[in-house]
C-alpha positions in Angstrom: 165.8 59.3 102.2 164.2 61.5 104.8 160.6 61.0 105.9 159.6 64.3 107.5 159.1 67.9 107.0 158.8 71.1 111.4 158.0 70.5 111.0 156.9 70.2 107.6 160.5 70.8 113.0 161.5 68.6 107.4 159.6 67.6 109.8 157.8 69.3 106.8 157.1 69.7 111.2 152.5 70.4 111.6 152.1 72.7 108.9 155.1 71.4 107.3 157.0 70.0 110.0 160.5 68.9 110.7 162.4 66.6 108.6 164.2 63.4 109.6 166.9 61.8 107.5 168.4 58.3 107.4 171.6 59.6 105.8 174.6 58.9 108.0 176.9 61.7 109.1 180.3 62.4 107.5 182.9 59.8 108.6 184.9 62.5 110.4 183.1 65.3 112.1 185.2 68.1 110.5 183.8 71.3 109.2 182.8 71.3 105.6 183.1 67.6 105.1 180.5 66.8 102.4 178.7 63.6 102.1 176.6 64.3 99.0 174.0 66.6 100.7 175.3 66.6 104.3 177.9 69.0 105.7 178.9 69.1 109.3 178.5 72.6 110.8 179.1 72.7 114.5 178.2 71.3 117.9 175.4 73.5 119.3 175.2 75.0 122.8 173.3 71.9 123.9 176.1 69.6 122.9 174.5 68.1 119.7 175.9 68.2 116.2 174.3 70.3 113.5 174.6 69.7 109.8 173.7 71.6 106.6 171.4 69.7 104.2 172.4 71.2 100.8 169.2 70.2 98.9 167.0 72.7 100.7 169.5 74.5 102.9 168.0 73.1 106.1 170.0 72.8 109.3 169.7 69.2 110.7 170.3 68.2 114.3 171.6 64.7 115.0 169.4 63.1 117.7 171.3 60.2 119.4 170.2 56.7 119.9 168.7 56.2 123.3 165.6 56.2 125.6 163.2 59.0 126.3 159.8 59.4 128.1 157.0 59.4 125.5 153.5 60.5 126.2 151.7 62.5 128.9 153.5 61.9 132.2 151.5 64.5 134.2 150.6 62.9 137.6 152.6 59.8 136.6 150.0 58.6 134.1 149.9 57.6 130.4 153.6 57.6 129.6 156.1 55.0 128.5 159.9 54.8 128.0 160.8 54.3 124.4 164.2 53.7 122.7 164.9 55.2 119.3 167.7 54.7 116.9 169.9 57.7 115.9 168.2 60.0 113.4 168.4 63.6 112.1 165.6 66.2 112.3 165.3 69.8 111.1 166.2 72.5 113.5 163.6 74.8 112.1 160.2 74.3 110.3 160.2 74.7 106.5 160.1 78.3 105.5 158.2 80.0 102.7 161.5 80.6 100.8 162.4 76.9 101.0 159.0 75.8 99.8 159.1 78.4 97.0 162.4 76.8 95.8 160.6 73.4 95.7 157.7 74.9 93.7 160.0 76.6 91.3 162.0 73.5 90.6 159.1 71.1 90.3 156.1 73.2 89.2 154.1 71.4 92.0 150.6 72.5 92.6 149.4 72.3 96.3 146.1 70.6 97.1 144.7 74.0 98.1 145.4 75.3 94.6 143.8 72.2 93.0 140.8 71.8 95.4 140.2 75.5 96.2 140.1 75.0 99.9 142.0 73.9 103.1 141.0 73.4 106.7 142.1 76.0 109.3 141.7 76.2 113.0 140.9 79.3 115.1 142.4 80.2 118.5 140.0 77.8 120.2 141.0 74.9 118.0 137.7 74.8 116.0 138.3 73.5 112.5 136.5 74.9 109.4 136.8 74.7 105.7 138.3 77.8 104.2 138.3 78.7 100.5 140.9 80.5 98.5 143.7 80.3 101.1 147.1 79.6 99.4 150.6 79.3 100.9 151.8 81.9 98.4 149.3 84.5 99.6 151.4 84.7 102.8 154.7 84.8 101.0 156.2 88.3 100.8 159.6 89.7 101.2 159.3 90.1 104.9 157.8 86.5 105.4 160.5 84.6 103.4 161.7 83.1 106.7 158.3 82.5 108.2 156.9 78.9 108.2 155.0 77.9 105.1 151.3 77.5 105.8 148.2 76.0 104.1 150.1 72.8 103.4 148.4 69.4 103.4 150.1 66.1 104.4 150.4 65.2 100.7 152.0 68.6 100.0 154.5 67.9 102.8 155.3 64.4 101.4 155.9 65.9 98.0 158.3 68.3 99.5 160.0 65.5 101.3 160.4 63.5 98.1 162.0 66.4 96.4 164.4 67.2 99.2 165.2 63.5 99.9 163.8 63.7 103.4 160.8 62.2 105.3 158.3 63.2 107.8 159.2 62.2 111.3 157.1 59.8 113.3 155.3 61.2 116.3 157.9 59.4 118.4 160.8 61.0 116.6 159.2 64.4 116.7 158.3 64.2 120.4 161.8 63.1 121.4 163.3 66.0 119.5 160.8 68.3 121.2 161.0 67.3 124.8 164.4 65.7 125.1 165.3 62.5 126.9 164.5 63.4 130.5 160.7 63.5 130.2 160.1 67.2 130.5 156.7 68.4 129.6 157.6 71.3 127.2 160.6 71.9 125.0 162.1 74.4 127.5 161.1 72.6 130.7 158.2 71.7 132.9 156.6 75.2 133.3 154.2 76.3 130.7 155.6 79.9 130.4 153.6 81.0 127.3 155.3 84.3 127.0 158.3 85.9 125.3 160.9 84.6 124.8 159.7 81.0 124.8 156.9 80.6 122.3 154.5 82.4 119.9 151.2 81.4 121.5 147.6 82.6 121.5 147.0 86.2 120.4 150.5 87.3 121.4 151.8 88.2 117.9 148.7 87.9 115.8 150.3 85.7 113.2 153.5 83.6 112.5 157.0 84.7 113.2 160.3 83.6 111.5 161.2 80.0 112.0 164.3 80.9 114.1 162.3 83.0 116.6 162.4 82.1 120.3 165.7 80.4 120.6 165.3 80.5 124.4 162.3 78.1 124.0 164.5 75.6 122.1 164.3 71.9 123.0 167.1 70.1 124.9 168.5 69.1 121.5 168.3 72.6 120.1 165.2 72.3 117.9 163.4 75.7 117.7 159.6 76.4 117.8 158.6 72.9 118.7 155.8 74.5 120.6 154.0 77.5 119.2 154.0 79.4 115.9 152.4 76.7 113.6 151.2 73.1 113.7 153.6 70.6 112.3 153.0 67.4 110.3 154.2 64.0 111.4 153.8 60.7 109.6 151.3 59.5 112.3 148.9 61.2 114.7 150.1 60.1 118.2 151.5 63.2 119.9 151.3 63.7 123.6 148.3 65.8 124.7 150.3 68.4 126.5 152.5 69.0 123.5 149.5 69.1 121.1 147.8 71.8 123.3 150.7 74.2 123.3 151.9 73.6 119.8 150.8 76.3 117.3 148.3 78.8 118.7 148.8 81.9 116.6 145.7 84.1 116.2 144.3 82.3 113.2 146.4 79.1 113.4 146.7 77.6 110.0 146.7 73.8 109.6 146.6 71.9 106.4 143.8 69.5 105.4 144.0 66.1 107.2 144.1 62.9 105.1 
């Protein structure tokens, strides 16, 4: 089983973040070796193996066992070195098209549909209750590959259950976002909030496809770990510097907290 969603990063990752799977890789790393849902694809340009997850057509990156710097290490404060086991996480956040497949197969109703509202944040991070905002209102032909929005943690967990994934912990998500060497942002230690690194602030006035900004990828190859949308984790402890840069579209959409 997987525990995450971008991020769904299946971590359904912040809005739906990235997903992490406990399923082992194929016994031999050959192209098209199928282990039920998992097919090895390639070794990416960063040197890490990528796999196709057949259930929802996600691309997973294998994050190796090892130590990384967790927390805010600016000025040498508030950080620690943590060791993780090997795990898999989504290369991209869950898209509208993927979420639509889940809805079609299960007839699931999101909490926004049932309750009639979600919480959203503006550019300044101010949260407010917003009525009549549904994920499908932002699902059109040209947004099929955009990240799904207006998704609550419970919605993300429902997607994870359907796709045999899980939400990542904040530790798993942060390691996938910043790499093992303690850099501040996915692409390095300089903020660089401009093209081609992240969709931030009022730059694009909305979301962009989940595979946008490959130059802003993390050291493992995970894309949009900063910017575009917020991503859900299974707990709340994300380093302050990553929280601040993560997801600052014009009207950044976050799902209701539980």
